[in-house]
N, C-alpha and C positions, 0 to 999 in steps of 0.2 A: 312166720308168716303164713296162709296157705297157699298154695301153688295157681291160679286162675286157671282154667283147663283150656288146651288148645288150641280151639275155637277164639276165646277174648283175648293168649297172648296172642293171635297172630293181632289180632284185629286196633289192638297197644301198641301192635310193636309197625301198623299201620299207619300209627294213626305217628309214633313217635317219628318215623322216618317220613310224614308231612309238614310236620309241624320242623323237624330241625332243618331242614330242608329251604321251608321257611325264613325261617332268623337268621340262618346264618349265611343268607345272598347278600348281597352289599357288605359284608361284612370286610371287606376291604380297609387296611386302617387308611385315612387320606391325612393328609400333611397340613394343608391349609383347612385350620376352622371353619367352620361353617358354621353363623345365627343360630339355634338353637327358636326354631317360631312362636310366634304369640299365640293365645289362643282368642275368641271375639272377645270385646269391650274391652282392649288394651284403651283404645281414645275416649274412656270414657270413664275414666280412674284419672287422679290427680297423678302426675310424673315422679312429685315432688310436694315435702311436709314439713314444718318447719323453718328454721335457721341453718347457717353456717352454725359451725361448733369454734368458742376457742381454745386449745391443747395445752390444760393442765396437766400438767406429769401428773401419778401418782407416786406418791414419797413413800420407800419401803425397800427392804432388801430381794432380789430374784431368786428362786430355789437355785441351792449350790451346783454346780456346773454339771453333770451326770460325767464321768471319765471316754463310756466309749460310746455318746450318743452324740449325735451331730448340735449346735451353738444351742443353748432355750431356744425358741421363738418357734426352732422350722425342722425339731425333730422326729414331729410323730401327729399322730389326733390330737392327745391332749397337752400339743406345745415343749414340754419336756417329758424327764421320768419324774419326778411328781406330780402331774397332774394334770398341774394349776390352771391351763385354759391360756397362760398369759405368753401375751408377745412385749419382744420389750420397743418395739417402735410403732409409729403412729400410725394408725387408722387413716381411713377418708375421714374427713373434718366437714364435710357434704357444702363443697366450695364447687358449685358446678360439675355433681359427681357425675363419671361417664358410663356405664354401664354392656360389656364383651358380655359373647357365651362364645362357647363350643360346644356343637352340637356330637354327640362320639358313639354314637349306633342310631340307627334307624327305630329302634327303637328299649330303651332303657339306658343306658352309656353314665347313668352314676358313679362322678368322682368322689371315693369318700373319704380315704387322707392323704392329705396334701402334706409333702412335705417343701424343702429350701435345699438345693444342693450351694456348694462355697459359689457358684455365681450365679443367684438365687434363680434359676431354673428353676418350673417343679417339679418334683416327684412324687407321681400321685400312682393311685392303682383305682382303673373303674370296671363302674361291671357292665357286662350283658350279657346276652342269653347265650352268644357261643364263650365263657369264659370271661376271669379275672382280663385285666389287658393292666401290665407296668407300661407308665406311660411317662414320655420325659417331654414340658410342651415352655412352649416360647414365654415370659409371662408375662411382655407383653402383646405381641398376637394371639398368643394360643394357641401357632400353630402347632403341632406334634413334628419335634425332632429326635424320638425311639420310641420302639414300642417292642415291649415282650408280653407274648400270650404266655395268660397261665391257663392252667386246667381247668377245663369247666367244673362246678358243683353238685355236690348228689339234691340237693333244693331247690335246686333251678330243673335236669333230670325230672324230680319228683311233680317241683308244679307245674310241668308244663302236659306230659304222663297222666297225672291226675288231675288236669288243669286246679290245684290248686296253691294259689300264690303268693299265700301265707305265711306257705315253707318257704321263700327266698325272703318275706321282707320282716321274719323272725328268725335269721342265722347269718350268724357277727362271723364267723366264719367266711375259710378259704384265699385270706390278704387283705381281707377287709382294714381292719389291723394291721400294719405294720412301725419301722425305723428307719428311722432312715441314721447308720451310724457313725463314728471321731469322723471314718477314709471318705464320704458321702454314697456309702453301702444299703444298700435295702438291704434290710433282713426281715423276711414273714417266713408265716405256716402258707405252706396252697394248700388242694382240699382234695392229695395225697397223701398228708398228714407226711409230708417230708420241709423241713425247716431250708429256705435256700438266703445264700446270699447270693445280691446283684449286684457287680458292678457299672457304671455308665461312663463312658468313655467318645473322646471323637478324635477321629482316624483323620489321617492326613488330608483323603478328598474331601475334609467337612462337616461328613455326615459322622448323626451321634450311635451306636448303639449300646445294647445294653450285652454283658457276660455274666453267666453261674459260674462266682468263683468255688461258693460252698454248696454242696448239697446231703444233708446231713437226715437220714430216711431211722422216722418214726414206729415204721409198722411194727417195727418187733414189741417193741410196748404196748403200738394204740390199736387195738381193735378196727378194721380196717374194710371187712366189705360193706358196702356202700351203693347205693342204687350211679349205674350211672347208665349210657346208649348200647352198651352190650353186657349190661348185667343189671336188668330193672326191676330183679323180682332178688336178690339177696334172701341167705339164707341164717346168717349170721349177724354182727352187733355194728355198727358205724361208729366211732366217736368224734369228731373237726376236731382238730385244732384253736383254738380261738386265737389266744393273740399269742406272741413273743414279747419279751421286753433283756436285757441287759442288767444285770449285777454289778454291783463296784467293782468285783475280780476278773470280771468281762465274759463268765459263762453268761448264754442265752437259756432264759427260763422259758416255757413255754406251757399251757392250758387247753385245760380239752372242753369241750361241754358240761362230758359228760364226768366230769368233777375229778381228772387228772390234773398231776401239776409234776412238771419237771424239769429235770438241768441239761444241755449240750457242755462239753466243753471244748470247746473251739479248735484251742492246740491239741485235742489227742483224738476226737468224734463218741469221747467218752455220753453216753447216754447215761441218766436215769431217774426215778420215777415214785412215787409214790399214788394213793386213788387216796380220793376224800366219796366215802362211801354213799353214795343217797343227793349228791349234793348238784350244782349246776352251776357251769360257770360259762355267764353268757358275756362280762364284759373284760378290756380291757385291765389290767393290774400295774399299780405302781412301784420303782423302785428307790429306794435314800441307798446311802453310807452303812443305816441300821438294820434292812433288809429291804424282803419284799413284803408287800402288801394287798391282797390276795382278797376278795367278796364274791362267797357263792349265796346260791337265792339260799342258805341256810345262816350266814356268819360271816365275820368277818374277822382277817385271818394276818399277821406278820410270819414271816418266814426269812429261816436260815440255810446259810446249803453247811454240812460236814463238810468238811479235806477233799471227800470224794465224790460230792458235786450230793448228795442226796437231799434233799428239800425235806430238814426238820421244822414242825411248826415251833411257833418262839412267846404267843397264846392266842388264843383264839373267843373271839364274844359272840353269843348269840342276838339277832334283833325280831322283831317284830316283822316276821315274812305275812304278814293276812293270814288270806283263807283263799285269795284262788287271784289268777290273773285280771289288772283291771286293762280296760283299755287307752294305750299306753305304754304299756309295759311289753316290753316283748316275756319274761319269764314271774314265777312267783317269788318275787325277793326285789332285794336292791335292783336300785336297773344305774346304777353312778359305778365307774370308776374309781375307786380310794383317791383322795384330795391330802398327798403329806405337808402340810402348813404348819405356821405357825413363826413366832419371836422365840425363834433359839430352838423351830427344826419341832418341835412338843406335839405336833396334833397328824392325826389320821382324823378323815370327814369321808360317814357314807348316806344316805337318807337310806331311810324304812321300808316296807311296804306296807303300816296297818291299813289296816282296812279303813278308816272314817276322816282322816287327816295323815297322809302322809309323815314322818319326821325325820328334822335333818338331829343327827348324831356326830357330836366329838366325841373322841377316844383322847386319853393321854399316850401316848407310842412309847417302848421298854419295856423288856420285856422283866423287871425288877420294879415296874409297878404294883402294890398293894394290890389287895381281891378288896373290889365292894368299890375301889376310887378311879378306875377305867376310865366312867362316863365324866365326860364334862357338862354335857347338854345335850336336851333332846326336848327342841322346837317342834312344835308342828306349824306348817305353812299353808299355806291353800282352803280354800270351804271345806267343808264337810262331804264326805259321799265325792269330791271332786277331786281330787290333790295323788299323782303322781310325776315320777321322773324316769326319763330312759337313757338320760344324759346326766355326764358330770358337773360335777359344781364345778368356779369357778374359785379357785383361793390366791390371796392377795395380803401380805403379814398377817391381819389374826382375825377379815373379813371371808365371809362366804357371798356367792350368788349361787342360786336355785333354781330351774326354770320350772313351773309347771306343762306338761305334756301330757295330760289329763284327755279325755276323748280320741287322738288317734293313732291309730292301726296301721294305712297304707296310704300313698301316694290319690284311690280315689275316697280315703274315707271325706275329703271338704273340699269337695265339691260343689256344681249350683250355685258358691255363694257361701258355707257352710263354714265355718269355723269351730276357734275352742274355747274353752273360758279361762285358758289363758293364767297367767301370773309370773313376776319372777318377783325374790324378796332377796333380803341384804340382809346377814345374818353378824357380826362380831362376837369371839367370843373377849371376856373380861379381861382388863389387863395381867389380874390378881389370879385369874384361872379358875373361878370362884361357877363361871356358869356364861350366861348366851344373851345376847338382848338384840330385837331385830329391830337393823337401823331405818330402813322404807322398805313399802312396797309396790307396783307400779303393775298396770295392770295390761304390760306390754302383750301380745297374743302370740308368743316363737312353739307355732304345734309340733315341733319332731328337731328340732336343732341344735348344735353342744355353741353354744355361745361362745365371747373368743374378751378379754379387756385388754384391750391395747394400755403399757401403764405410761408408754411418752404420752399420752394424751387425755386418759383420764376417761375412754369413754368403755362399754358396752355395750357389742355385736350376736344383734339377733334375725335373723329371721322371721322375717312376720304376714301374717294373713289373717285378713283383717273381715269380719260377716260382707254380706255382698248384696242387698233386699234385691239386684236387680241379676242374682246370679254370676255376676264377673268372679273366677279366681285372678284376682292378684297379688303378688307378691313381692315383698320393701325387705330391705337392710334398714334395720333400724337402728338410731343408734340413743344409750341411756346415760346420761349422767353415773357416774361409777357412786360418788359423793351422793349424791339429792335422789337422784331414784326417776327426777323427771326426762322426758324424750326429749330430745336434740332437732333430731331431723330424720325425716326418713326419703329410702328413695327408692321409686317401683324399679321393680326388677324383669319380673313378667307376667302371663297368664298364661291358667290353664297347665292341667295335672303335671308336662314337665319342667315346669316352672319350683313344681312340686318339690323340697330335700331333699325326706326321707330317710331325717336320726343324722345326715353328711356334716360336715361342721363344717362352720364359717373362721377362714386363716385368714390371717394379717401373714402380708408377704413386708419382705425387706425394703420395699421400693412402696411401701403404706395401699396398696394396695389387695382388699376382702374380698380374699377367694369365697364362692361361696359353691357347694358339691350339690347338684342337682341335679332329678328322674332324668333326663338327656341328656346332661355332659356335667357345665360348672361354669357357673357365673364368676363377670369380675367388675367390680367396682374399687372405680379411681376417680380422686377430685381430679380436674381439669381448669383451676383454675386457682 
């Protein structure tokens, strides 16, 4: 990068100082929850549509419990190591549902990944302009019980100094993906290219706190000349760490945006890495007893580690990555974390980025699958010229559910009553593995959420926004019947940009509450009758 002349640098530094002071003002943590404000128009939209549902559990077996993750349903963004997007407890049925919220920051504050410790408390990471906050929240009041400040991401500094806020909305690094391990500890990679293992505990005085138990520095293996407030014009490379997950032997795997795949041995601290040249990784990844599944913007991979921890490719399958990045995608490639699913754990599924219509792709797992027999099916979904997803599929048994994010770019995309074309589709793999069939198609408009399935009540949960001729930006938690694709109910959550969920997931808590990360914090929807 060319270094700006001294006068330009001085102006840039002055702007940075002013913006930083403004954004950091009032950023001290608040113990008691403050509601997210509603934008005008909330009295002009329906607060509730549909009717209460009857719980109808979905038969089938949950993914195998990962030995190094918290119990299925509460360990990470995609609920378990297999990436199923399912929760084993019932979400709200629409019985006089109540909405609560917590405003995390003056600007921003979105709580991306939400997990639950053994006591049902929320463990989450929320993004602010001053840096990510690791937070412990009371599940009923949403009060902050403990908070740990993570370093600010380079993309935030770049967005502020260059007035290009797309930098933030297309950055999946810095702790947005994390997991809760089998001892209720958070494991994440921060923006300094360090992998942290963080515990939380209650002190004798009743106060809670976070404590960093382990800190593994990856900078010897990962380029780290990144933009910071003291390094606005770096001359080297910066490769942010996207996500971390453990394998079945307890190694911590990590991936970077620029295609590095590595491991940390927690017992010795030994680091190993390989590079997938010319490939980008912007999604999280999934793990099962037979290995690690990672998707890049070119191909789907299955990995295992050698005895010394070096990642080794077991197989690789390219897919149609299209000719460009669609509106509603972070990069030119698949937007899905792989789903490891199917009777006897036979399959892995992703979506591609084909130009006309995106396809759901199902592959057979296993290193011994003969050449040409790995692909089970390729199913086109949604309308021509208007299909993409940047969220993981939902998988249960031999079924998959995919949503359409085409047209969503950032929280400003849908202002003034606008929406997306939307859509959701269920696809089932045939019992004999000979192909796949479309079961139903729904017109639900879920612009950017990671949807979830409650296997205890048979409802899919989406975060919906519909077009509004009056320009009102109203958001709803919408429940859809997994078996039929029919809407059950929709509960209004809020109006305005602050309630846009901007790629955050819906998460079903052990107490039956549905939590949604939104641009200004977090929303909770729970039955009261």
